[in-house]
C-alpha positions, 0 to 999 in steps of 0.5 A, a space after each residue: 816632715 822631719 829631717 835628721 842631718 849630719 849623723 853617723 848613719 849605721 846600716 848593715 853595709 857601712 857607716 856614713 855621714 848623712 841625713 834621713 828624711 822622715 814623713 808619716 812615720 816612715 823613712 822616705 830618703 837616706 842621703 849621704 849629704 848634709 841637709 837642713 834639719 836637726 843637726 846630729 853632728 858626731 852622733 850615731 843614728 841607729 835603727 831602734 833596738 829590738 828585744 824579743 826576749 825580756 821579762 821585765 825592767 825597773 819594777 815591771 814584769 810579765 811574768 808574776 801576775 794573775 789577771 790581764 789588767 795587771 799584765 797590761 799595766 806592766 807591759 806599758 811600764 816596760 815599754 816606757 822604761 825600754 825606750 830610755 834604752 833605745 828599745 823600740 820594739 820588744 816582746 814581753 816574755 812569760 815564763 812557765 805558768 799556769 794555764 789560767 795565768 797564761 791566758 790572762 798574759 795573752 789577754 793583757 797583751 791584746 789590750 796594749 796597741 803599742 806592743 806588737 806581740 808576746 813571747 811565750 817561754 814555756 810551758 812546753 819545756 823540759 823538766 830536766 832544764 827548767 832553769 829558773 822556771 817553775 817546774 810545777 807548771 811544765 806540761 806537754 804541748 797542747 794545741 788547744 791551749 795554744 789556739 786559745 792563747 792566739 785568740 785571746 792575744 788578738 793574734 799577737 803570739 809571735 814566738 814560743 819556746 819549746 823543748 822539741 823532744 816532747 812533740 816534733 809535730 808541734 813545730 809545723 803546727 805552730 808554723 801553720 799558725 804563723 808562730 815562730 818556734 824557738 828551741 830551748 829549755 831542752 834535753 834534746 840530743 843532736 838528732 832530735 835538734 836537727 830534726 826540729 830545725 829541718 821541720 822549721 824551728 827558726 831559733 834557739 833560745 839563749 844558746 848554752 843556757 838551760 839546755 843539754 850541754 855540749 860534749 864531744 860524744 854528745 854534741 846535742 842541741 848546742 852543735 845542732 843550733 850552731 850548724 842548723 838554726 836560722 837564728 841563735 840567741 845570745 845573752 851578751 852580759 858576759 855572765 850567762 855566756 863567758 866572753 870568750 865563748 861569745 867570741 867563739 859563737 860570733 866567729 863560727 855562727 857569723 853576725 847574720 844569724 845571732 840575735 842579742 837578747 837581754 832576758 832581763 827581769 823586774 830587777 833590771 835598773 834597780 838595786 840588789 835585793 829580793 824579787 820574783 820571776 813568776 812565782 819563784 823568789 829570786 835574789 840579785 847580788 851585784 846585778 846577778 839574779 839567782 834562785 835559792 838553788 843558785 841557778 841563773 834567773 834572767 838577767 839585769 842587762 839592758 839592750 844599750 849595754 848589750 850593744 856596748 859589750 858587743 861593740 867591744 868585740 865586733 864593732 858598731 856596724 856588726 853589733 847593730 845587726 845583732 840588736 836590731 836587724 836580726 831580731 826583726 828578721 827572726 820574728 818576721 818583722 820586715 818593716 823595721 830593724 834597718 835604716 832604709 827607704 820605706 821602713 818604719 822610722 824606729 831610731 835611736 840616737 847615741 852619742 860618741 860614748 854610745 849612750 842613748 840620747 833620743 829615741 823615736 818610734 814611727 818618726 815621733 820622739 818618745 824619749 826623752 
């Protein structure tokens, strides 16, 4: 049994000083009192961060490989680095790639027991809005390919980003397999996007980025997402989306529907230079990743930095929703993302300056 005592415990409802009792990997009691145990005086105790859209970090990534062994090795490396930033659950995220490589990526995730699943960002996206993805491999939605990915991953395909205008019927197909469809890299208009959400698409991939832009006579996927998407991803680095626009989205969408993601790449935590995203060469200058055409190519954001950026706008309690509780709900993880009796003891301890001091997974200290 582990007792974390006298911490500032962050829940969706309030922040209070108290203690958390952990046994057999789960939270068995949350008390608003000091108990005998590990004293966390003046420290914040939060549910571990959850990043459902990350391509890589510090030399590891999930986009650039040709065989399952290398994918698995990079997933393990990503996990180790992400733990340093308080991330206790994440989905290694692919980019649009060949069918053979996509299958290898799915095989790779099956080999890593500690990682719950994978996010396929493509290949069923719009040629008009590929972002930094390789247009050579964009293709029509393929049911047989998805079934193969699910089988080879050991049923770990959690979510797929698709352009709904390619095939609206693909959305209920994915739902029937237990896969969460997310709308992104799309040229869908307002009507098509609205239909996608009515059919069960439950998220929008990095709102504003790599999609038809908002216009007052053509509101497109942006307004449809604000109005109807159960969850909306935002990259809160203030590069992908201007800080004032992030404030606007927070106000009109509300903190219960927004999922903070990093969209981080292999260069995250490393120096400026030349890197790859899939098979595309990218350059990082002053922490901003770009293709040779000048398109944004993911980010170098970490989730603890994202949390700090959000805290400046909406405070600690609501920011915790965006980095833990909401992403858990967005992919059906009901056993984590909140400090509550019966939940997994996935926790992050932060100091007064919101720096990650310790990370726990299933009640076990995994960082430092």
